[in-house]
C-alpha positions as CSV (number, residue, x, y, z in Angstrom):
1,M,-4.6,1.4,1.2
2,I,-6.7,-1.1,2.0
3,K,-5.9,-3.7,-0.5
4,L,-8.4,-1.8,-1.0
5,V,-7.7,-1.6,-3.3
6,S,-5.2,-3.5,-5.1
7,K,-3.0,-3.0,-3.6
8,T,-0.8,1.2,-3.5
9,A,-1.5,5.6,1.6
10,V,-2.4,5.1,5.1
11,L,-2.6,9.0,6.7
12,V,-3.4,8.6,9.7
13,A,-4.2,11.1,12.8
14,L,-1.8,13.2,15.4
15,G,-5.1,14.3,16.9
16,T,-2.2,15.9,19.8
17,S,-1.6,19.7,19.7
18,G,2.7,20.9,20.0
19,M,4.2,18.0,17.7
20,A,6.2,18.4,14.6
21,S,4.2,19.1,11.4
22,P,3.1,15.1,10.1
23,E,4.4,13.8,7.0
24,I,2.3,13.7,4.1
25,S,0.8,10.1,3.4
26,L,2.8,7.5,1.7
27,R,1.3,4.1,0.0
28,P,3.1,2.5,-2.8
29,A,0.9,0.9,-5.9
30,A,0.7,-2.5,-5.9
31,R,3.0,-5.2,-8.3
32,P,3.6,-8.3,-8.9
33,V,7.2,-9.1,-7.6
34,T,9.6,-8.7,-4.6
35,Q,12.4,-7.1,-5.9
36,G,12.7,-4.1,-8.2
37,P,11.9,-0.1,-7.3
38,V,9.1,1.2,-5.9
39,V,6.2,2.5,-7.5
40,L,4.1,4.5,-5.9
41,A,0.7,6.0,-7.0
42,S,-1.7,8.2,-4.9
43,V,-4.4,5.9,-3.6
44,E,-5.3,2.2,-3.2
45,A,-8.1,1.5,-6.0
46,Q,-4.7,0.3,-8.0
47,R,-2.7,0.3,-5.7
48,P,-1.4,-0.3,-4.1
49,T,-1.5,-0.6,-5.1
50,A,-0.3,4.0,-5.4
51,R,-0.5,7.7,-5.6
52,P,2.1,10.0,-7.2
53,A,5.2,9.5,-5.7
54,V,3.5,11.2,-2.6
55,V,0.8,14.0,-3.3
56,S,-1.2,16.9,-0.5
57,Q,-5.0,16.3,-1.4
58,T,-5.6,19.2,0.1
59,Q,-6.1,20.9,-3.0
60,A,-9.0,22.4,-4.5
61,T,-10.7,19.7,-7.2
62,P,-10.8,20.9,-10.6
63,V,-13.9,19.9,-12.6
64,A,-15.2,20.5,-15.8
65,A,-18.1,20.8,-18.4
66,N,-18.2,16.7,-20.0
67,P,-21.5,16.3,-21.6
68,G,-20.4,12.8,-22.0
69,F,-20.0,12.3,-18.3
70,D,-23.6,13.4,-17.8
71,A,-24.5,11.2,-20.3
72,W,-22.8,8.4,-19.0
73,T,-24.6,9.9,-15.5
74,R,-28.0,9.3,-16.7
75,G,-27.3,5.4,-17.7
76,F,-25.8,4.7,-14.6
77,R,-28.3,6.1,-12.5
78,T,-30.6,3.3,-14.1
79,R,-27.9,0.5,-13.4
80,A,-27.5,1.7,-9.9
81,R,-31.6,1.3,-9.5
82,S,-31.4,-1.9,-10.5
83,Q,-28.8,-2.6,-7.5
84,G,-31.3,-1.4,-5.2
85,I,-29.8,2.0,-5.0
86,S,-33.1,4.8,-4.6
87,D,-33.7,7.6,-6.2
88,R,-33.5,9.7,-2.7
89,T,-29.5,8.5,-2.7
90,L,-28.9,8.9,-5.9
91,K,-30.5,12.6,-5.8
92,R,-28.0,13.4,-2.8
93,A,-25.6,11.7,-4.2
94,F,-24.7,13.2,-7.7
95,K,-26.4,16.6,-6.5
96,G,-23.4,19.1,-8.0
97,I,-21.1,16.2,-8.9
98,S,-19.2,17.1,-12.2
99,Y,-16.5,15.7,-14.0
100,D,-13.3,16.2,-12.8
101,A,-10.4,16.1,-15.4
102,D,-7.8,16.0,-12.3
103,V,-8.6,12.8,-11.0
104,I,-7.6,11.1,-14.8
105,R,-4.9,13.0,-14.6
106,R,-3.8,11.6,-11.8
107,D,-4.8,8.1,-12.5
108,R,-2.7,8.7,-15.8
109,N,0.3,9.4,-14.1
110,Q,1.2,7.3,-11.6
111,S,3.6,4.8,-13.3
112,E,5.8,7.5,-13.8
113,F,6.2,7.7,-10.6
114,T,9.5,5.9,-9.1
115,K,11.6,5.5,-5.6
116,T,13.7,3.0,-3.7
117,I,12.8,0.7,-1.4
118,W,15.2,2.8,0.7
119,E,13.7,6.3,-0.5
120,Y,10.2,5.0,0.7
121,L,11.5,3.7,4.1
122,D,13.2,6.6,4.7
123,S,10.1,8.2,4.8
124,A,7.6,5.2,5.9
125,A,10.0,5.4,9.1
126,S,11.0,8.7,9.4
127,D,12.4,10.1,13.0
128,T,9.6,12.4,12.1
129,R,6.6,10.0,11.4
130,I,7.9,8.3,14.3
131,K,7.6,10.9,17.0
132,N,4.4,11.4,15.9
133,G,2.7,7.8,16.2
134,K,4.6,7.7,19.8
135,S,2.5,10.7,20.3
136,A,-0.1,8.9,18.5
137,L,-0.5,5.9,20.8
138,R,0.2,8.4,23.8
139,E,-3.3,10.3,22.7
140,H,-5.7,7.0,21.8
141,R,-3.4,4.8,24.5
142,R,-6.8,3.1,25.3
143,T,-8.5,2.7,22.7
144,L,-5.8,1.4,21.5
145,E,-5.8,-1.2,23.8
146,R,-8.7,-2.0,23.6
147,I,-9.6,-2.8,19.8
148,E,-6.1,-5.0,20.5
149,A,-7.6,-7.3,23.4
150,H,-10.7,-7.5,20.5
151,Y,-8.5,-7.8,17.7
152,G,-5.6,-9.6,18.4
153,V,-3.4,-6.9,16.2
154,P,-0.4,-5.3,18.2
155,K,-1.2,-1.0,18.5
156,E,2.2,-0.3,17.0
157,V,1.4,-2.0,13.3
158,V,-3.0,-0.6,13.1
159,A,-0.3,2.2,14.4
160,A,2.0,2.2,12.0
161,V,-1.2,1.2,8.9
162,W,-2.5,4.7,10.5
163,G,1.2,6.8,9.9
164,L,1.5,6.2,6.5
165,E,-2.4,6.0,4.9
166,S,-3.0,9.9,6.4
167,A,-0.4,10.6,8.1
168,Y,-2.0,9.7,11.9
169,G,-5.4,11.1,10.6
170,S,-3.0,14.7,8.9
171,Y,-3.6,13.8,5.3
172,K,-7.2,12.0,5.0
173,G,-8.3,12.9,1.0
174,D,-10.4,15.8,0.4
175,N,-12.0,14.2,-2.9
176,D,-15.0,13.9,-2.9
177,V,-16.2,10.5,-3.5
178,I,-18.7,10.5,-5.8
179,Q,-17.1,12.4,-8.1
180,S,-13.8,10.4,-7.8
181,L,-15.5,7.0,-8.9
182,A,-18.5,8.2,-11.1
183,T,-15.1,10.4,-13.3
184,L,-13.2,7.0,-13.1
185,A,-15.6,4.9,-13.8
186,Y,-17.2,7.1,-16.5
187,D,-13.5,7.4,-18.0
188,G,-13.9,3.2,-18.3
189,R,-9.4,2.4,-18.4
190,R,-11.3,1.0,-15.1
191,G,-14.6,1.1,-15.5
192,R,-16.8,-1.9,-14.1
193,F,-13.9,-1.6,-11.0
194,F,-15.0,1.7,-10.0
195,E,-18.6,1.6,-11.5
196,S,-18.6,-1.4,-8.2
197,Q,-17.2,0.9,-5.8
198,L,-19.3,3.7,-6.7
199,I,-22.6,1.3,-6.2
200,A,-20.8,0.5,-2.9
201,A,-20.5,4.0,-1.5
202,L,-23.6,4.7,-3.0
203,K,-24.7,2.1,-0.4
204,I,-22.7,3.1,2.0
205,L,-24.5,6.6,1.6
206,Q,-28.0,4.5,1.9
207,A,-26.8,3.5,4.8
208,G,-26.9,6.7,7.1
209,D,-23.1,6.0,7.8
210,V,-21.9,9.7,6.2
211,A,-23.2,12.0,4.5
212,P,-22.5,12.3,0.5
213,R,-20.1,15.5,0.5
214,K,-18.5,14.2,3.7
215,M,-17.5,11.2,2.0
216,T,-14.2,12.5,1.2
217,G,-11.5,10.5,0.8
218,S,-8.3,10.6,-2.2
219,W,-8.5,10.7,-5.7
220,A,-9.2,7.4,-6.2
221,G,-11.9,7.0,-3.3
222,A,-10.0,5.8,-0.7
223,M,-11.4,6.7,2.4
224,G,-11.4,7.6,5.8
225,H,-8.2,7.6,8.5
226,T,-7.0,4.1,7.2
227,Q,-7.9,4.6,3.4
228,F,-10.6,1.6,2.8
229,I,-12.2,1.6,-0.5
230,P,-15.4,1.5,-0.2
231,T,-16.3,-2.4,-1.0
232,S,-13.5,-3.0,1.6
233,Y,-15.8,0.0,4.5
234,L,-19.0,-2.5,3.5
235,A,-17.3,-6.0,4.1
236,Y,-14.7,-5.4,6.9
237,A,-15.9,-1.6,8.5
238,V,-16.9,-2.1,12.9
239,D,-19.1,0.5,14.7
240,F,-16.0,0.1,17.6
241,T,-17.7,3.1,19.3
242,G,-21.8,1.5,19.7
243,D,-23.3,4.5,17.9
244,G,-24.5,3.2,15.3
245,K,-22.4,4.4,12.4
246,R,-19.5,3.1,10.7
247,D,-17.8,6.5,10.6
248,I,-14.0,6.6,9.6
249,W,-14.0,9.9,8.5
250,S,-13.9,11.8,11.7
251,D,-11.8,13.2,14.0
252,D,-12.2,10.5,16.2
253,P,-10.2,8.0,14.3
254,T,-11.6,4.9,16.6
255,D,-13.8,2.8,14.2
256,A,-11.0,3.9,11.5
257,L,-8.6,1.9,13.8
258,A,-11.0,-0.7,14.7
259,S,-12.1,-1.7,10.8
260,T,-8.5,-1.9,10.1
261,A,-7.5,-4.7,13.7
262,A,-10.0,-6.2,12.0
263,Y,-9.2,-6.9,8.3
264,L,-5.6,-7.7,9.4
265,A,-7.0,-10.2,11.9
266,K,-10.0,-12.3,8.7
267,F,-7.0,-12.4,6.8
268,G,-5.4,-14.7,9.1
269,W,-3.2,-12.2,12.0
270,V,-0.9,-14.7,13.7
271,K,-1.0,-13.3,17.5
272,G,2.7,-13.6,18.4
273,Q,4.3,-13.4,15.1
274,P,6.6,-10.2,13.7
275,W,5.6,-9.6,9.4
276,G,10.0,-10.4,9.4
277,V,12.6,-9.6,10.8
278,E,16.4,-8.4,8.9
279,V,19.1,-11.3,8.8
280,Q,22.1,-11.4,8.4
281,L,23.4,-14.1,4.5
282,P,26.6,-16.1,4.8
283,R,29.0,-15.1,2.0
284,N,28.0,-17.8,-0.2
285,F,24.5,-17.5,-1.0
286,N,22.3,-19.3,-2.7
287,F,19.9,-16.0,-4.1
288,A,17.6,-18.4,-6.1
289,L,16.6,-19.4,-2.5
290,A,15.7,-16.0,-1.9
291,S,11.8,-16.7,-3.2
292,R,8.8,-16.5,-1.6
293,K,7.6,-19.4,-2.9
294,I,10.7,-21.3,-0.6
295,Q,9.3,-21.7,3.3
296,K,11.4,-23.1,5.6
297,S,11.8,-22.7,9.6
298,P,14.1,-21.1,10.7
299,A,16.4,-23.4,12.3
300,D,16.3,-24.9,8.6
301,W,17.5,-21.3,7.6
302,A,19.9,-21.6,10.8
303,K,21.8,-25.3,8.4
304,L,22.3,-22.6,5.6
305,G,23.7,-19.9,7.6
306,V,20.8,-17.7,7.8
307,K,20.7,-16.1,11.2
308,G,19.4,-13.4,13.0
309,L,21.8,-10.2,13.3
310,D,23.0,-11.3,16.5
311,G,23.6,-14.6,15.4
312,R,21.9,-17.7,16.3
313,S,19.5,-18.5,14.8
314,V,15.9,-16.7,14.8
315,P,13.2,-17.9,17.3
316,N,10.4,-20.8,15.3
317,Y,8.0,-17.7,14.8
318,G,6.6,-20.6,11.8
319,S,7.5,-21.0,8.3
320,A,9.7,-18.1,6.4
321,S,10.9,-17.3,3.1
322,I,13.4,-14.4,2.8
323,L,13.2,-11.2,1.2
324,L,16.3,-9.4,-0.4
325,P,13.7,-5.6,-1.6
326,A,17.8,-4.4,-2.6
327,G,18.6,-7.8,-4.2
328,G,22.2,-9.2,-2.7
329,Q,22.5,-5.6,-1.9
330,G,20.9,-4.4,0.7
331,A,19.0,-5.3,3.7
332,A,17.4,-9.5,4.2
333,F,14.6,-10.0,5.8
334,M,12.9,-13.6,6.6
335,I,9.1,-12.8,6.7
336,F,6.1,-14.9,8.2
337,K,2.6,-15.4,7.8
338,N,1.6,-11.7,8.7
339,F,3.4,-10.3,6.3
340,A,1.1,-11.8,3.5
341,V,-1.7,-10.6,6.1
342,I,-0.5,-6.6,5.9
343,E,0.1,-7.4,1.9
344,R,-3.9,-8.1,2.0
345,Y,-4.0,-3.9,2.9
346,N,-1.8,-2.8,-0.1
347,T,0.7,-6.0,-2.2
348,A,3.6,-3.5,-2.6
349,D,6.8,-4.6,-1.0
350,A,7.2,-1.9,-0.2
351,Y,5.0,-0.9,1.9
352,V,4.6,-3.9,3.7
353,I,8.3,-3.9,4.5
354,G,7.3,0.1,5.8
355,V,4.3,-1.3,8.4
356,G,6.2,-3.6,9.5
357,H,9.4,-1.4,10.0
358,L,7.6,1.3,11.5
359,S,5.6,-0.8,14.2
360,D,9.2,-1.9,15.2
361,R,10.1,2.1,15.5
362,L,7.4,2.4,17.4
363,K,7.6,-0.3,20.4
364,G,11.3,1.2,20.3
365,A,13.4,-1.3,18.4
366,G,16.3,0.4,16.2
367,P,16.3,0.8,12.4
368,I,17.7,-1.3,9.9
369,Q,21.3,-2.6,9.6
370,A,22.1,-3.3,6.7
371,K,23.6,-0.2,4.1
372,W,21.4,0.4,1.3
373,P,22.2,0.9,-2.4
374,R,22.5,4.3,-2.3
375,S,24.5,5.3,-5.0
376,D,21.5,3.5,-7.2
377,R,18.0,5.1,-8.4
378,A,15.1,3.6,-9.6
379,L,14.5,2.8,-13.0
380,T,12.1,4.7,-15.2
381,F,9.7,3.6,-16.6
382,K,11.0,4.6,-19.4
383,E,13.4,2.8,-18.7
384,R,12.4,-0.4,-17.1
385,K,10.6,-0.8,-20.6
386,E,14.4,-0.6,-22.3
387,M,15.5,-3.2,-19.7
388,Q,12.3,-5.2,-21.4
389,R,12.9,-4.8,-24.8
390,R,17.4,-5.8,-24.2
391,L,17.1,-8.4,-21.8
392,T,14.7,-9.7,-24.9
393,R,16.8,-9.1,-27.7
394,A,20.1,-10.5,-25.3
395,G,18.4,-13.8,-26.2
396,F,15.8,-13.5,-22.3
397,S,12.4,-13.6,-23.1
398,T,10.9,-11.0,-20.4
399,Q,7.5,-12.5,-22.5
400,G,6.2,-8.5,-23.7
401,V,7.2,-5.3,-22.9
402,D,5.7,-3.4,-20.0
403,G,7.7,-1.7,-17.6
404,K,6.3,-4.0,-15.0
405,I,8.9,-5.6,-13.4
406,G,7.3,-9.4,-12.5
407,P,8.4,-13.2,-12.5
408,N,8.5,-13.3,-15.9
409,T,11.3,-10.4,-15.4
410,I,12.9,-11.9,-13.0
411,A,13.9,-14.7,-14.3
412,A,15.3,-12.8,-17.3
413,V,17.4,-11.0,-15.1
414,R,18.4,-13.5,-13.6
415,A,18.9,-15.5,-16.3
416,Y,21.1,-12.7,-18.2
417,Q,22.9,-12.5,-14.6
418,A,23.7,-16.0,-14.5
419,S,25.1,-15.5,-18.5
420,Q,27.7,-12.7,-17.3
421,G,28.9,-14.0,-14.4
422,L,26.9,-11.9,-11.5
423,T,24.7,-12.3,-8.6
424,Q,22.0,-13.9,-9.7
425,D,20.0,-11.9,-7.5
426,G,17.6,-11.1,-10.4
427,Y,17.1,-7.1,-9.4
428,P,16.7,-4.8,-12.3
429,S,19.2,-2.7,-11.1
430,L,20.5,0.8,-13.0
431,S,24.0,-0.6,-13.7
432,L,22.1,-3.8,-14.5
433,L,20.6,-1.5,-17.7
434,K,24.0,0.1,-18.2
435,S,25.4,-3.6,-18.7
436,L,22.8,-5.1,-21.2
437,R,23.6,-1.5,-23.2
C-alpha cells in the first residue's frame, strides 16, 4: 500500500484468461528497521506498513449495532461539513453504514503475524507471481510503455507494485471504504489519522471520481489496483485515460498504474538506476558498516571487498548502502536511492526488496543467489518482547519493551553479540534469544 499509509499489499489485476490462479496480495507492515522479521498486516494504513500474514478480503463484512458509533457519526458529520463536505455527499456516503467489528479485529491482530524475509520473498517473487506478472506485462504493454515514457519509472517496477498490492488486480479488496474508515476513526486507537482519511475519502466522492458503494478496498481503507489510501489518492492519483475521472477501481488498471508511476516519480525516481544489487561480502567484513546511514560509491565499497556476484565492482549507479535483511546469514544487497523511493510506498524493507526483486525477475533476471538461514524462524511478538527484556536485564538496554525491532534494539543486540564473541550483525534471531535464555 502506498506509504499510503504508512507503510504496509499491492493487488494487481491479471486481466488475462487462462493464467494460473494469481496469488493473494502481500504487504508487510511498516517498520523502522533494516533487519529482523517482517511483520505483516493487511493494509497500508499502519503500515506498511501491512496485513495479517496474508488474508483474502473477499469475505462478507460482518457488522454490529453500536449506539456509540451512531452518536460518533452524528458528531463527525458536523466536523465534515466544516471542511467543505456537503450534506448530499454525507447522506450518500453514510447510507447503510454500520460499525464493522471485523475491521477492528483485523486492526488488533496485526502485530502477531510474522514472517521471515525469505518466507515473504518466496511468495512475493514466486513462480506463479512471476508468470502472472509477465502475462500482465504482455497484455498491458502499450499502456505500461506509455506510462514509463511519461514518468520515467520502468514498467516492470510498476507491474511489481501492482503484483504485490493486488495480485495484478485480482484482490483489490471489497470492504466498503467509508464503513471501514468510519469504524477505525470511531475506535480511536488511531482516530485522528483515520478521520483524516475518511474526510479525504468523502472529498473523492464529492468530486465524482467514484460512487460511494463502489469505493471499495482493504479493511484499512487502501483502495484500488495499487492500494492508495485516500489522502495519497488526492495528492498523487492521475487521470491517464483522459475520461475526467481518476478511476483506480475499475477493471481497466490504466489510471491506477499511472498513479503509481506518478507517485514514485514525485518522490525522486532516478531513471536508469536499480533499486539494489545483490553483492558478496568479504570474510572480514565489518558488519557495523551495514547501515542506511553509511553511504559510499560502488568503487569505494569494492575497495572494502564488497563486489557484485560476478566478482567485479558494481557499476557506478550512485551512492549506496549495504543492507543485510537476514543479518550476517543470507543475502546482502547494495541499495541505491530508488530503494528509498519505493520505500515511500511502503516502509518495510521486505516490501521494497519484494518489489525490486520481482521487477528484476519480470525483466528476466534470475533468483537471489545467497542461501537464507531457513532453519531459523521469525520471532513472535511475545518473543520479541522477551528478547528486549532479557537484553535489558543483561545490561544492554533496548530503551523500552514494545516488541518492535528498531534502532535501539539493534544496537543492544550488537553490543550483546560483541560481549559474546558473536558476529555483530544486530540481527534478532531465534538463536540469539536462545543464547540470552
